[in-house]
C-alpha angles and dihedrals in degrees: 000000000000092000090053091050092050091050092053092051090050091050091050092051090048093051092047092049092053120089116252113264099202103039146024130244118263090248092054092047090051092051092050092048092051092050091051091048091049092052091048092049093049092049091048091048091051092048091051090049091052092048090049093049090047091053091047090051091048093052091049091051091048092051092047092048091049090050091049095048093047090053092047088054090057097050097083090047091050092051093047089058091064106116118263094201124037112159124288091012125075120188144191131192117258122204115228125223120250094249087065100042100039097068091048114101095181124120097241143352140195129203121184134167115217132192128199104229091205102048100019089230115150130218131176119214116208118183129175126183132193138173091203107069093199090067090060095051114107094011102111134122097260089059104032100045095052088046089066097043106277119133117225109225099179147332126216132184121225142139141221136202115239137148093005092304138096107236115200116206145174119232114206123190117204135178138185122244091241128128086250101030125211115224132206133191113208119195109196140177142147132243110207113186090331097315121108122227143152094208116101089194089072089076100022089084092055098046092124097039120092109170118081108205096201095063101022089234131086134292112279120196123182128189114204123198126179110192120197125178113237104234101160114356136354089237091058092048090050091050090052092051092048092050090051092051091049091054095046098035095106092050096043101040107023112024099032096043093051093047094056 
């Protein structure tokens, strides 16, 4: 009888010392619940951070787009303020045909025909402006004029001093394939945030960048073309174009660039 009682007590101690097969202890359950809660909390915190960052990025894009659109709206007004008459030149606006304006992706343009009241020489001023540099890429005289039938005879690089600055320029000479060809001299250069250049690569690297840190606004690129018919020699036409740029240098490079 005593032996049977001792055996039962030993079995009870053995059963109590073995881990439960169908359940966990309260301490283990508490640890697992805390780990699951911590994972859920971390995931929720990460999701909230992503949502906040996304909202912040969206607001920044909206503000940037609003600033860009407000500047674009001011481009035509800034171009229209360019003087019509600057002695000895008198000008008038010239409408452009659709086959010229349709391919342009720039924000605004101006086309004016000027006449020197002293010499009766004529010059056409064509200015385009954009806040998106990529829309200016590929739109230059040596590409656009041949696209509408003009033949490029030559292009030379030169510079002139005007308005306290040295303005580099390209001078293109074009002609028509007629029996008696018409010839044009086109003096061209860019104004990128107030600085003159003939190198498209200057703004090719910022084609996707709108803000301009120096002015707190957006990137403004102008292309200036002065078109003079060649009536005698190319040298005379170039001299006429150079004289025109000297007269209008302040309006084109200084006043116009800073008003954009």
